[in-house]
N, C-alpha and C positions, 0 to 999 in steps of 0.2 A: 237652320239659318246659316250654319257654317259647315258646308259639306266637306271642305278640304281638311277640316280638323279630324275627320274620320280616319282611323288607322288603316282601314281597308279601301281608301278612296281609289287607288289604282285598280283594284279588282272591280269596284263598282263601275268605274269608267269603261273598263273592258266589257263588262256585262251589258251596260247600256249601249255601247257601240255595236254589239252583236245583235241587238234586237231589231225586229222588223214588224211592221203591221201590214198585213195583206201583201207581204213580199217587198214592201217599200221601206227604205231607210227612214229613220226618225231624226229630226233636228231637235236639239235641246238648247236650253239656256239656263244659266244660273241667275234667275230674276233678281235675287237679293244681292248678287255680287259674290265674289270670292275674296277670301282673306289673304292679302298679299304676304302675310307672315308664313303661310303654308304653301304658297305657290312655288313649285319647282319647275325646272325645264321639262322634266318627264311629264308632269301633270299638264302643263301648257300644251305640249305636243299631243298628248292624248285628247285633250279638249278639242283641238283642231281636227285631229284625225277622226274623232267620233262625232263630228258635226255639231259642236257647241257653238252657237252663234251669239253675236252681240255681247262679247265678254265685258263684264263689269267687275271693277275692283272696288271694294269697300275701303274708303279712306276716311274713317270716322275719327282717326287719331290726329294729333297735332301736326302742324306744318313740319316740325322737326323730323318726321318720318319720311320726308321727301325722297331720300336716296333709296330707301326700301321700296317705296311705291314706284319710283322710276325703274328700279330693277325688275319689278313685276311687269311693267309695261314692256320692257326690253325682252323679257321671256315670251310674252304673248306675240310680239312682233317677230321674234326669231321662229316661233312656231308657225307663222304664216298669216297672222291677223294683220289687217291694215290699221294704222294708227287711228284714223278717223272712225273706225268701227269700235274702238275701245272706249269705254265710259268709266268714269270714276265717280263713285257715290261720295257725296260730301254732305255730311249731316249738319243741318243748320238749326238754329234755335237751341243750341246745346252748349256745352262747356267750352268748345272751341269758338273763339270770338268771331264776330263779324269781320274785323280787320284781318284776322288770320285766314279766314275763308276767302277773302279777297286775294290774299297772297297765294293761296292754293290755286285759285282761278288763273292768276297770272302765270303760274307754272304750267297749268294745263294748256294754256295758249301756246307756250313755248313747245310743249310736248305734242301739240296738235291732237289732243284727245278731248272728248266731250265730257260734260259734267252731268250727273244725275243728282240734282239737289233734292234732298228729301228732308222733310221737317221732322224733328225728333219725336214729337208727341202726336203723330197720327195724320199729318198733312197740313197744308197751309190753311185750308178752310176752317179747321177746328183747332189750330195751334193756339196755345196760351203763351203769351210772351213771358217767359221765365228768365232766360239768360239773355235774350235779345229783345229789342223793341219791335213793335208791329211794323214800324217804318223800315227797320233793317231787314226784316223778313220780306217785305214788299220789294225793296231794292235788290236784294240778292236774287230773288226770283226773276226779276227783269234782266239783270245782268247775266244770269245763267242762260236764259233763253237766247240772249244776244250772242253770248259766247258760243253756244252750239251752232247758231247760224253761221258764225265766222268760221268755225271748224269745218262744217259741212260744205259751205259754198266758197270758202277762201276769200270771201268779200262780204260786205254788208248788203244783203238783198233788199233792204228797206230804204227807200229814199226819205231821209229825214235829217234835219240839222241837229236834232237831239235824240240819239238812238235810245236813250233810257227814259224818254217821256217826262223829263223834268224832275225825276226823283233824286238826282244828284246835286241839286241846287242847295 
C-alpha cells in the first residue's frame, strides 16, 4: 500500500522499467497513490521515465500538510507530468472533517489537479457515517465530481443553474 516506503524503491523502479512483455514496454500506475512524505525528485523522475501513468498522491492527512503536498505536485510536474493528470486522494468520512476536505478541494482547484475522493470504510455504498453525516458524504461526492470536470475541461460542461443538484441548500 505504500511502495515508496520501501528502502529499495529506486532499484524496484529500475527493475520494472526494464521489463517487457513480448518485447513491448509496460505502463504502470500506483493505483492507491504514493506517499508524498517519501516522494523525492529522483523517484518522480524514475516514475515518469519508466512509464508510470496517472500519478496519484495520497493526502489522507490534515490540510496543514498542504506545503508538503504542493511540493510533491511540483516534483511530479518537474518530472514531466501534466498538472491535470495528477490526482490527490482525499479520504472522506474520516477524522479529517468535511469542512477541512472542502478547503483541500479549494486548493486542488488552485493547483489544477484532480481529486480521488475515497471513503474510509470501503466505499460510498457501504459507508457507515461515523465521523461524517450521510449528507456530507453525498455532498462531497457531488462536489468532487464537479471539481474533476472543471479541472479536465477548464469549464463546467453541464448546463445547469445548480451544479450541485441542490445539495448545498
